[in-house]
N, C-alpha and C positions, 0 to 999 in steps of 0.2 A: 555290386561286388562281382556278380557273374560276368558283367561286361568287361571288367578289368581282368579277371582270370582268363577270359576268352582271348584277350589281346596278348597276355603274357605267355600263353601256350603256343603261340605261332612262331615258327622258325623265322619268318620274314621280319618279325618284330625285332629280334635280336640282331639280325643282319643290319637292320636300319639303325639300331643303337650304335653299332661300330662305325657306320658311315657318318652319323651325326657327331660322334666323338672325335673323328679324325682331325678336323680343323682345330678343335680344342686341345687335342694332344700336341699338335705342332706348336700351337700358341703358348701353352703352359710350359712346355719344355724350353721354348725360346726365352720366356720370361724367367724361368728357373735358372737357366745358365747365366743370364745377365745378373740376377739378384745374388746368386752364389758368389759372384765376383764383387759384390758390393754396390751394384748400380741398379736402381729401380727404373724401369722403363714404362712410364705411363703413356708413351706414344703408341702402344700396341694396337689400340683400336684404329687409329688413323693409318698405321703401317699396314695392317691387314686390309683396310679398305683400298688404299692406293695400290697395293700389290695385287689385290683381286682385279682392279681395273686394268693395270698394265699387263697382267697375265692374260686376261681376256682379250685385250687389244692386240697383243703380240700373237696369240693363237689365231685370232680372227684374220690378221693381216698376213701371217705366214702360212696358215693352213696346217700348222704343226702344234699339237697340244703340248709337246715337250718343250718347244720354244717358248710357249706361254709360261710353263712352269719355271724355266730358267729366267725369264724376264721378271717374274714375280719374286723369285729368290734374290735376284740382283737388286730389285727395288727395295725389298725389306732390308737387305744388307746396307744399301746406300743411306736410307733414312736412319737406320740405327747408328751408322757411322757418324752422321750429323749430330745425333744425340750424344754420342761418345765424345765428340769434339767439345760440346758445351759442358758436359758433366765431368768427364775424365780429364781432358786436357786443360780446360779453363776453370774447372771446379765450381761451376754454377749450380744453382738449385736443381736437383733431379726432378722435383715435382713440377717446377715451372717449365723446365726444358721439355719434359714429357708431355705436358698439356699443350705446349707450343707445337711439338712435333705432330700431335694428333690433329690440331687445328690446321696446320700447314698441309699435312698429308690429305686430310679430308677435302680441303679446298682445292688442292691439286687434282685429286681424283675427279671431282665434279667438273673442274675447268677443262681438263684434258679429255674427259669423255665427251663433253659438249663440243670441244674443238675437233675431235676425231670423227664423231658420229652425228653431230648436229642434233636438231630437234626432230626425232623420228616418231611417226605415229605408232609404228611397231618397233620395239627394241631390237637391236641387232642380236643375232644368235649364232652359235657355233654348234658343231657336232661334238658333244662332250665325251669324256672318257666313258668307255663301256666296261662292264665287269670283265675281269680276266680270270676265269676259273682255272685253278691249278689241276692239271690232269691227274686223275687218281684220287687226290685228296678231296676234291670238291664233291666226289660221289659218296663220301662217308656220310652215313645217316646223321641228321641233325647238325653235327659239328661242321660237316663239309660246306653246306650252303651258308653257314654263318661266318666261318673263318676263311674259307678257301674259294669263295666265289664273290670276290670284291674287286673294287677298283685298284689299280696299281698303287695309287697314293695311299690307300688304306693299308696295304702291305708295308709300304715304306714307313707309315706311322707306327705300325706294330713293331717293326725292326728298330725304329728310333728309340723306343723306350729302353730295352736292354742295352742298346749301344750307348745311350746317354749314361746309364748307370755304370757301365763298364769304364767309360772314359773318365767319368767323374770320380769314381772310387778306386780304380785299378791302374791308372796311368800317372806318370809324373806330371803331365800337363794338368790333369784333373786335380791332383794334390796341390799344385801351385795355385790353381784357380780358387780352390777352397781356402787356402792360406790367405790369398789376397782379399777374400771376402770376410775373413775372420780377424786377421791381424796383419794389415798391410805393412806395418813397420817391421814386424818379424820377417815377413816375406822378403822385404827389401834387404834386410840384413843378411838373409840367406842367399842373396844374389838373384832373386826373382825380379824381373822388370815389371813392376806393378802397373804402370801406365799401359805398357804393351799388352799385358795379360787382360786388363779390363777392356781395352779396345777389342781384343780378339773375342772375348765373351759377349760383349754387347753386339758386335757385328754378326757373330754366329747366331745369337738369339734373334736378331732381326731377320736373318735368312730363314730361320724356322718359322717365324711369324709370317713371312712372305709365302711360305709353303701353305700355311693355313689359309691365307687369303686366296691363293691360287685354287685350292681345292673347291672353294665355294662357287667359283664362277666357271670352272672348266671340268668339274667332276660332279659335284652335288647338283648344280644348276648348269644351264647352258647359255646364260646371259648375265650381264652386269646390271644391277639396280643399285640405287643409292642406299637402300636399306639392307643390302646383302649380308653385312657383318652382324647387324642387329645386336650390338652390345657384347658380342662374344669376346672381344678384347678385354673389356672390363671384367667379365666373368673369369677369364683366364688368370687375371691378377689375383682374384679371390681364391681360385682353385690352387694356386701355388701355396698360399697360406694354409688352406685346408689340407693340402698334401704335405705340409711341413718341409718344403724345399727338398723333397726326395722324388726322383724320377718315377719310381714305381707307384708311390702314393698319389702323385699328381695325375698320373695316367688313370689310376682308379677313381680319383675325383672327377676327371673328365668323363669317364664311363658312367658314373653315377648321374651326373648332370644330363648326359645324353639319354640315359635310361628314362628319366623323368620327362625330358623333352619329347622323346619318341612316344611315350605313353600319352602325353597330353595331345599330341597330334592324332593319335588313334582314337582317343576319347572324343575329340571334336567331330570325327567322322563316324562315330558309333551311334548317332541318333539321339544323344542326350540333349535335345534341343531346348529343354526347360532350363538348362544352365548356360549363362552367357559365355561365349567363347573366350572372352577376356579372362575369365576365371581359370581356364585351362592354360592360357598363355603365360600367366604369372607363376605357375607352379614351379618350373625349374629355377626361376629367379628367386622365388620365395625360399626354395631349398638352399640356394647359395647364401642368402642372408642368414638363415638359421645355422647353417654349417659354419659360417664365419663367426657368428656370435658364440658358438659352442667351442670352436677350435682355436680361435685367435687368443683366448685368454692364456692358454698353456703353450702356444706355439713360440718357438725360439728362433727368431730370424738370425741370419748371418750378422755377426757382431759389428761389422764395418759397413753394413747396408746404409746408404744415404750419406756416408761420410767421405768427403773428397780427400784425395791423397796428394799432398804436396811434399816432394822429396826434401825441399830445403827447410821445412818446418820440423822441429823436434819437440 
């Protein structure tokens, strides 16, 4: 217990929680936007992996980290658009299409990486994002190092949460998006283009997923490895349910997962050698399973989730 308290009282621990939560925040917000429009995107794991690879490759080739971010966002949007073609335009199974997108994206990531970098004894690396302390604010005791001495993408993730909530709940576009996810027939009767709105939501969600992938390879790490995503995409799907399809709640769920993940990393390094490291690794995923079991029974998903819309059908 004293070891745990020692870790929890360190400022660096909470700064690490924010960094670990950042890719999850992007991914969960992306999945949330897609699902609020009625489209489940199970391709998130593969989209994040392919975006992580293309973002790294673009940053490596161009020498610009922001070019890498743009490439990752474009990759996420493109793969999500493919998913939208299958599920929104053609009305195919969202489950099957999502799994197919994950398999396709994962295979492309492996193939393109080998094609671009070959079989190297030492993996290619880049100079990753450095922390960008905000003058004045970063010197505030305790809060400063946690919130205002972070990567630029961490700040972007923190801004994305209230921005998503504002767009979803306070704009006509967000209202139409929620209508499409709850009652597409009523939305269509009100003059909303259901197909176009779902395409927009899925593509925007994919772009956010791409941002999450980019963070992993050009901010949190400085290289691409085939295990860099490590199931974060699947966790994001669970966190959307845990957060009840609300931007603030899913961000809180992402922070909770990151808190446990950061804690298990610190516990591994704390000298508790008598406990197998696998026991620490499973802690955040065990939390996800328990949270899903507790929250999914009362969670109310968007009414039209998984239901294709065909205008000619009545």
